[in-house]
N, C-alpha and C positions, 0 to 999 in steps of 0.2 A: 638577868638582861637589864640594861639601863632604859629609863624612860626618855622618851623624845621630849625635848623642851616643847613648852607650850608654843604653838605657832609654827613649829618646825615643818620640814618637808613631809608631805602626806603622799603615800603611795596606795595602790589598789592591786589586789590580786586578779590576774588576767584570767583566772578560772571561776572564782566564785564572787569576784567583784567587792570582797570586803575591804574597808579602807583602814589605814592606820599609819603609824610612824615607820620609818625605813627599818628599824630594828625587828619589826614584826614580820618581815617577809625575807624571802630569798631572792637575790638578783642574779640575773641572767644578762649575757651580753652575747654579741655575735663575734666569733673569732674571724680572722681574715679569710678562711675558707668557706664562711657562710655557716658553719655550725654553731649551734646555741651551747654556749659555755657557761657553767655556774660560777659565780663571782662573789662567794661567801664572804670576802674581807672587803668587798666595795672598793676595789682598787684599780680595777680594769677600765680602761677608757671607753667611751661610747654610750649610746643610748641603752637603758637598761630596761628589762621586762621583769615583772615581779610576780611570785606566787607566794601563798601562805607557807609557813614552815611545817607543811604537811605533804606527804607523799601523794595523797589522793588528788590534791590540787595541781600538782606537777603532772601526773598522769592524764587528769583531765583536760588540762590545757593542752597537752600535746595531742590527746585524741581529738579534740576539737579545732586543732590547728591555730590555736591563740597566738603562738610563738610567731608564726608567719604573719599573721595580721599586725602584731605589736611591732615588728621589724619591717613592716610595709613590703612584705613579700621577698626581702632579701635573705631570709633564713632558709636554709636547707630543710628537706623534710626531717622532722625530729624523730629519732629512735627513742621512744619514752623509756625502755629498759636500759638502755646505755646511759642517758641522761640521769635517770634515777640512781644508777651505780655510781656516776661521776659525783653526784651530790653526796652520797654516802661515804664515798672515798674522801673527799674533801673535809667532811665533817670528822671523819676518824683521824685524818692527819692533823686536824686542829687539836683534838683532844691528846694524841700521841705528842705533838710539839709542846704542849703545856706540860705534860709528864716529863718529857726529857729535859726541859728548861729547869722545871723544879728539881730535877736529879742534878743537873749541872750547878744549880745554885746551892746544893747541899741542903735542900729543904724536903727531901724524900728518904724514908726509912722503910727498908723492905726486909723480907724474910720473916717467918713466923715468930721466932723468939724476940727478935729487934721490935717488931710491931707490938708484941704483946707487953714488952717492957714499957714501951711508950704509952700505950693505952693505960696502963696502970700506974704510970708516973704522974709527976705534979705538972708537967708541961704537956698539955694535950695537943694533938694534931688537929688540923682545921677539917680533914676529910679522910676517910678510908676507902681506898679503891681496891675492890676484890675483882679476880678475873672472873670472867664468864664460866670457866670450866674449872673453878674451883670446887673441891669435894664438898658435898653437903654438911658433913660433921664439921669441917674445919670452918665452912662459911657461918654456921650457926653459931659457934663457939665465938668467932671474932665479931659477929654482928651483935652478939649479947654484950661483948665487951665494949664495943662502940656505943651501943644504947645506954650502958651505964655511966659512960662517958660524956653522953649528950652530944655525939658526933654523928653527921650524916655518912651514910654509906652508899657508895655506887658500884655497880658491876659493869665493867666494860673491857674489852679486849680479852685476849687469850693469855695463859700463863706464859707461853713461848714469846708473845709480842711484849708483854711486860718485862720480862727478862731481857729482852734485847734492847728496849728503850732505857733501862737502867744500867745498861753495860755489864750486865752478868753473864757469866758463862752458863748458868743453870736458869731454869724457869722460874718465875716469881708468881706466886698466886695472891700476893697482896702487896700495896704500898701505902703507907701513911704520909700524907701531905702535911708538913710542919708550917708551912707559910699561909697566913690569912689571904694574901693576895693571890696565890696560885689555886688555893682551894676554891676561892670564889670563881675564879675565871673556868676552873674545871667544872664545877657544879653547873655553870652557865652553859658551857659548851655541851656537856652531857645532856643536860635538859633540852637543848635544842634538838640534839640528835634523836632523843627518844620521842620528843614531839613530832619530828618529822616522820619517824617509823610509827607514830601513834602507839607507843608502848607506855605501859605503867613503868614507874620507876623500881617497883618491887619493895619499896622501903615501907 
């Protein structure tokens, strides 16, 4: 995640009051019906309310009715479970979007044999993505290959979801991302997602 320029806009979490640059927070706006809506791309108009990129801060802000205070009483009562789910769905869509774009740009290699050849070849990918439901034995093998090649490994989505994103008729348990740019973007987005869920990367 990029750093904010010195002197750039500062925000504070409405739950824990931590301060920092905009990229350190999740932004929320009011929809026309008064519902609180996540704006992870910072593109929606209107006044924003911010929480840390952490589920506990979102849930705490909802419990303490901080969204209502931030929007000066205009916000409807926040269903914390629904808002939490919306944030997760938006984060998953961003990860899926980068994977689909990498595939469309010809920067994704999928399938066990093809990925193995790539990992053992001269031109290494920038990232290896494994599905969350990959078999332990296959995961161990490819994590070992990636480790020897000095590559980061991330686990995200299901085999079915990866197959659909890559336009394949069958499930895919792994995809190697060849583009440094797409690799960096995916690593950043996956890190944000894990940070929100407060999970270890498992690497």
